[in-house]
C-alpha positions as CSV (number, residue, x, y, z in Angstrom):
1,M,0.0,0.0,0.0
2,A,1.3,3.5,-0.9
3,K,2.4,5.9,1.8
4,T,-0.4,8.3,0.8
5,D,-3.0,5.5,1.1
6,I,-1.7,4.4,4.4
7,A,-1.8,7.9,5.8
8,N,-5.4,8.5,4.5
9,T,-6.6,5.2,6.0
10,L,-4.9,6.0,9.4
11,V,-6.6,9.4,9.5
12,E,-10.1,8.0,8.7
13,D,-9.7,5.1,11.2
14,N,-8.5,7.3,14.1
15,L,-10.6,10.5,14.0
16,D,-11.9,9.6,17.4
17,L,-8.4,10.4,18.8
18,I,-9.0,14.1,18.2
19,R,-11.8,14.4,20.8
20,L,-10.2,11.8,23.0
21,S,-6.9,13.8,23.2
22,I,-8.7,17.1,23.9
23,N,-10.9,15.6,26.6
24,T,-8.0,13.8,28.2
25,V,-6.0,17.1,28.5
26,L,-9.1,19.0,29.7
27,S,-9.7,16.4,32.4
28,K,-6.3,17.2,33.9
29,S,-6.6,21.0,33.6
30,S,-8.7,23.7,35.1
31,R,-9.3,25.2,31.6
32,R,-12.8,25.2,30.2
33,L,-13.7,25.7,26.5
34,N,-16.9,27.1,25.0
35,A,-18.3,25.5,21.9
36,L,-16.4,27.8,19.4
37,E,-13.1,27.2,21.2
38,Y,-13.6,23.5,21.2
39,E,-14.4,23.5,17.4
40,E,-11.3,25.6,16.7
41,L,-9.2,23.1,18.7
42,E,-10.7,20.2,16.9
43,A,-9.7,21.8,13.6
44,E,-6.2,22.3,14.8
45,L,-5.9,18.7,15.9
46,A,-7.3,17.4,12.6
47,K,-4.4,19.1,10.9
48,A,-2.0,17.6,13.4
49,L,-3.5,14.1,12.9
50,V,-2.9,14.4,9.1
51,E,0.7,15.6,9.7
52,V,1.3,12.7,12.1
53,S,-0.1,10.2,9.6
54,R,2.2,11.5,6.9
55,R,5.2,11.1,9.1
56,W,4.2,7.6,10.4
57,P,5.5,5.5,7.4
58,N,9.0,7.0,7.6
59,Y,9.0,6.6,11.4
60,C,8.1,2.9,11.0
61,M,10.9,2.5,8.4
62,E,13.4,4.0,10.8
63,H,12.3,1.9,13.8
64,G,11.3,-1.4,12.1
65,Y,7.5,-1.1,12.8
66,D,4.6,-2.2,10.6
67,P,3.2,1.0,9.1
68,Q,-0.3,-0.6,8.9
69,S,-0.4,-1.4,12.6
70,S,-3.2,0.9,13.8
71,E,-2.5,-0.1,17.5
72,W,1.0,1.4,17.5
73,F,-0.1,4.4,15.4
74,R,-2.7,5.3,18.1
75,V,0.1,5.3,20.8
76,F,2.4,7.3,18.5
77,S,-0.3,9.9,17.5
78,T,-2.1,10.3,20.9
79,R,1.2,11.5,22.4
80,R,1.6,14.1,19.7
81,L,-2.0,15.2,19.6
82,K,-2.0,15.9,23.4
83,G,1.2,17.9,22.8
84,A,-0.6,19.8,20.0
85,V,-3.4,20.7,22.5
86,I,-0.9,22.2,24.9
87,D,1.0,24.0,22.1
88,Y,-2.2,25.5,20.8
89,W,-3.2,26.8,24.3
90,R,0.3,28.3,24.8
91,K,0.1,30.1,21.4
92,E,-3.4,31.5,22.2
93,S,-2.5,32.5,25.8
94,P,-1.7,36.1,26.6
95,L,0.6,34.8,29.4
96,S,4.3,34.8,28.6
97,R,6.3,31.6,28.8
98,D,7.9,32.9,32.1
99,E,4.4,33.7,33.5
100,T,3.2,30.2,32.5
101,D,6.2,28.7,34.4
102,Y,5.4,30.9,37.4
103,T,1.8,29.7,37.6
104,T,2.6,26.1,37.0
105,F,5.2,26.0,39.8
106,A,3.0,28.2,42.1
107,R,0.0,26.0,41.8
108,K,2.0,23.0,42.9
109,H,4.2,24.6,45.6
110,G,2.5,27.9,46.5
111,A,3.2,31.6,45.7
112,I,5.8,32.0,48.4
113,A,8.0,29.1,47.0
114,A,7.5,30.4,43.5
115,A,8.6,33.9,44.4
116,E,11.8,32.5,46.0
117,K,12.5,30.2,43.1
118,F,12.0,32.8,40.3
119,G,13.4,35.8,42.2
120,T,10.3,37.9,42.2
121,S,7.8,39.1,44.8
122,V,4.8,37.2,46.1
123,A,2.6,40.1,44.9
124,D,3.8,39.6,41.3
125,I,3.2,35.9,41.5
126,E,-0.3,36.4,42.8
127,K,-1.1,38.9,40.1
128,V,-0.1,36.4,37.4
129,L,-2.1,33.6,39.2
130,C,-5.2,35.9,39.2
131,R,-4.8,36.6,35.5
132,R,-4.4,32.8,34.8
133,E,-7.6,32.0,36.8
134,N,-9.5,34.7,35.0
135,L,-8.4,33.2,31.7
136,L,-9.0,29.5,32.5
137,N,-12.1,29.6,34.6
138,P,-14.6,31.9,32.9
139,I,-18.2,32.0,34.3
140,E,-20.6,30.6,31.7
141,V,-23.3,33.1,30.8
142,P,-26.4,31.9,28.8
143,A,-26.2,33.0,25.1
144,D,-29.6,34.8,25.4
145,E,-28.5,36.9,28.4
146,P,-27.6,40.4,27.2
147,G,-25.1,41.1,30.0
148,R,-23.4,44.3,30.6
149,A,-22.4,46.7,27.9
150,H,-18.8,45.7,28.5
151,G,-19.2,41.9,29.1
152,T,-20.2,39.1,31.4
153,T,-20.5,39.0,35.1
154,W,-17.0,37.4,35.3
155,E,-15.6,40.3,33.3
156,V,-17.2,42.7,35.8
157,V,-15.5,40.9,38.7
158,T,-12.2,40.9,36.8
159,E,-12.4,44.6,36.2
160,A,-13.3,45.2,39.9
161,V,-10.3,43.2,41.1
162,A,-8.0,44.9,38.6
163,G,-9.0,48.2,40.0
164,L,-8.2,47.3,43.6
165,P,-5.1,48.5,45.4
166,E,-2.1,46.1,45.1
167,V,-2.4,44.9,48.7
168,A,-6.1,44.0,48.0
169,Q,-5.2,42.2,44.8
170,V,-2.6,40.1,46.7
171,W,-5.2,39.2,49.3
172,V,-7.6,38.0,46.5
173,G,-4.8,35.8,45.1
174,L,-3.9,34.3,48.5
175,V,-7.5,33.6,49.5
176,Y,-9.2,32.7,46.2
177,V,-6.3,31.3,44.1
178,D,-4.0,29.7,46.7
179,H,-6.8,29.0,49.2
180,L,-4.5,29.7,52.1
181,P,-6.0,29.7,55.7
182,S,-6.6,33.1,57.2
183,V,-3.7,32.8,59.6
184,Q,-1.2,32.1,56.8
185,V,-2.7,35.0,54.7
186,R,-2.0,37.4,57.6
187,E,1.6,36.1,57.9
188,V,2.4,36.4,54.2
189,M,0.9,39.9,54.0
190,G,2.3,41.1,57.3
191,L,-1.1,42.0,58.8
192,A,-0.8,42.6,62.5
193,S,-4.2,41.4,63.6
194,A,-7.3,39.5,62.5
195,Q,-9.1,42.8,62.7
196,Q,-6.9,44.2,59.9
197,A,-7.5,41.1,57.8
198,R,-11.3,41.4,58.3
199,A,-11.2,45.0,57.3
200,L,-9.3,44.2,54.1
201,Q,-11.7,41.3,53.3
202,G,-14.7,43.6,53.8
203,F,-13.2,46.3,51.5
204,V,-12.6,43.7,48.8
205,E,-16.0,42.1,49.0
206,Y,-17.8,45.4,49.2
207,T,-16.0,46.6,46.0
208,I,-16.7,43.4,44.1
209,I,-20.4,43.1,45.1
210,S,-21.0,46.8,44.3
211,A,-19.5,46.3,40.9
212,V,-21.6,43.2,40.2
213,L,-24.8,44.9,41.4
214,A,-24.1,48.0,39.2
215,G,-23.6,45.6,36.3
216,I,-27.0,44.0,37.0
217,M,-28.7,47.4,37.1
218,L,-27.4,48.2,33.6
219,R,-28.9,45.1,32.1
């Protein structure tokens, strides 16, 4: 069978790998896709599957595999399709490569450890973490809901947080991104008492709730 015929057959027989690869990566990530984003990613992976199938016969010749073995092709292509999903997200993400490294490390080891490792401040790490959470965890809004003139409820919250003083933004990151207990939050931020922490919490919550309510009134 010609290389072109082998490639075409492999693509036709393994189209299910496209959604399987996307869903596998999604299941291990906090990222959520809307219908349009999912379709765009499917199209990207379809191209990747075609490219992998074209390279498969030469790969088999180099390693002594049977090019018509669908079982080994699935192992070979699944690895590359998962990589294509991650590469696509990196390309589409407004976070820089360094910021992606910060957030990956911080989510595993905490913002304090990340700041020490990368030689930056806890505040800078928390800001990037907040941006990452805003990007990967959008609040779904029904398509028939008009929303605010400037976007969804989540965008209203994001704008409100972005307008907070730096100390308040750091508090938001420690509490809602790192999920640190209140005692540790006070230690990281250098707050002298629980009263100061409650005052900061009240200020943040009042600002965000006021912004959301204002957005609802504009609908």
